[in-house]
N, C-alpha and C positions, 0 to 999 in steps of 0.2 A: 504493500500500500504506500502510495506517495505521501510524503509529509507536506502538509499545506500550512500547518499552524505551529508556532513555537511559543510555549507558555513559560514565563519566568516567575519563579519565586523571587523575592527581593532580599530579605535578610540572609546574609551568608552567601548570596549569589551576586547581587548587584550593590548591596549596601553592607558596610562593616559596622554593625551595632553590637555593643557589649557594655553591660553596666560597669565592668571593671575600669573602663576608660575614665569614669568619674570617681568611683569608690576607691581606686588605688591611691589617689591623692588624699581623698577624704579620710581614710583610715590610716594610711601610711603604715599598715600592718597587714601583710598578706593573709595571715592566719585568721585574723578577726574579720577581714573582708570576705574570705571564703565561707566562714561560718555564717555571716549575715546573708550571703547570697544563696547558700544551700539550705538554710533553716528559717530565715525570716522573709526575705524578699525573693523567694525561690521561683523557679520557672512556672510551677503550677499556679502560683498566685498571679504572675504577670500574664499568663495565658488567658485568664478570665477577663482581663481588660481587652485582650486581643479578640476575645469572643463577644465583646460588646458591653461588658460591665463598665460603668463610667470610672474614670481615674479617681474621682473624688470618693466614690463608694468603695472602690477597691482599697484605697488608702485608709479610709476609716475602719474598714473591717480588720485590716492588719494591725492598725494602731491599737484597737480594742483587744486584739489577741496578744500583742507584744508591746504593752505600754512603755516598757523600759527602752524600747528601740524607736520610740515615736519620732525623734529628730531624724534618724536615718531613713525611716520609712517615708516620711514626708519629703525628704531630699531626693527620693528615687524619681518621681515624675517631675519634680521641680527642676531637675538637672538632666532630664531625658535627652535634651539636644546635645549635651556633652557626650552622652553614650553613643550617639549616632556620629561616629568619628568621621567617616568619609564614604565615598563610593569605593567600589573595588575596580580600579581602572582597567585592568586587562579584560574583565568581563563586560564592562560598560562599552569598551571599544568594540567588542564582538557585537553587542546589541546595536551600536551605531552603524556598523557595516551591514547588519541584517535589515536595517531600515531601507536600504537601497536594493532590496531583493523582492521577490514576489511572495515571500512568506507573510502570513498574517501573524502579528505579534500581540501577545496578551500577557497580563499579569495576574497572578493568583497568590495572594499574600496573607499571612497571619499577622495582622497589624491593627492596633487600636484605631478606631475611627477618629479619635481626638488628636492623635499624634501624626497620623499619616499626612494630613495637609501640610505640615511643616516640611516633610521630605519632598512633596510635590512642588512646593514653592521654591525650595533651595537647590534642587537638582534637576537641571533642564532635561536630562535624558528621559525622565518619566513622560515627557510630551510625545515621545516616539510611539507610545502605546495608544495615543489618540483617545484616551479615556476608557480603553478596553481593559479595565482592571477590576478584579473582584477582590474586595477587602473584607476580611473575616469580621472585623468589628462592625461594619455596616450591615453585613448579612446575618449577624448573630449565629454564624456557623464557622467552624474552624477545622483546618486540616489536622489530622487525617480523616475527619468525618467525610465519607464519600459524597454527602449531600452538597458540599461546597463545589466539588468538581461538576456535579450535575447543574448547579446554578450557571457555571461558566459555559458548559456545553449547550444548555438550552437558551441562555440569553443571547449567545452569539451564533447559534445554529451551526455548531461545528461538531465533528465526530472525533471521539477519543483515538480511534485507530489511524487518523490522519494528523494526529497532534503529538508533538514532542514536548515533554514536560521536564523542566530543569529545576532541581531543588537540592538543598544541602542536607535535608533531614531524611534519615533512612526510612522511618515509618511513613512519611509522605510519599517517598519513592515507591515503596512496596504497595501502598494503596493505589497509587496512580497506575502501576503495572497491572494490578488486579482489575482495574476498570478499563483496561485496554490501551492505555497510553504507552507510547514509546518514551523511555526515560533516560535522563543523564543525571547522575548524582555528582554534585560539585563538592570538592574538598579544597582546602587552601592551595594545594599544589596542582590542581586541575588546569590543564590547558584546554579551555572551552572550545576554541576554534578547532583543535585537533579532535576532540570528542565529537563535535558536530559533523566533522568530515567523515567519520566512521558511518554516519547515517546518510551520507551523500549531500550534506548541507555545506556548501562552500561559502566562506566569507573572505 
């Protein structure tokens, strides 16, 4: 089946986001920072904001649970833009080259509806997608829930078997495969252009 569509995850593929970019300086103590990120402001908590819970509500829930960490918990979303360090230049370069091809480009991201506009405003490459982006926080659905892929397929009238999905998360890749997508899992060392070439996508 010929690939017609290329779908990008954003965090870890096109954007370098990590709470450590802020908390490393805040704590100046790696052990304390890791404890905080693994037990207080852990991924499971942040994911609920990506699923559509408001940042304010998520913050208050965690402050109530861990009052002794109130200052640090409130600092999390107050300093979110510091955590969004930069784009991932080599992968963004591939995206820019794909703009000049016949492939249809889409975004499918786990991202809070409240923080995503900042990325849109500050990184021009998002305009390449021409608004064809499905954001978990807006849909109140999150990868790897298969329903969010179905939102993408139905909204843009595309077929999984004609679509190549790029993500850094193993669970998301496995789910996409099970839904019939062609997939590329991205790691920090991945040469995306080289991986695309394996599927006949030249950039």
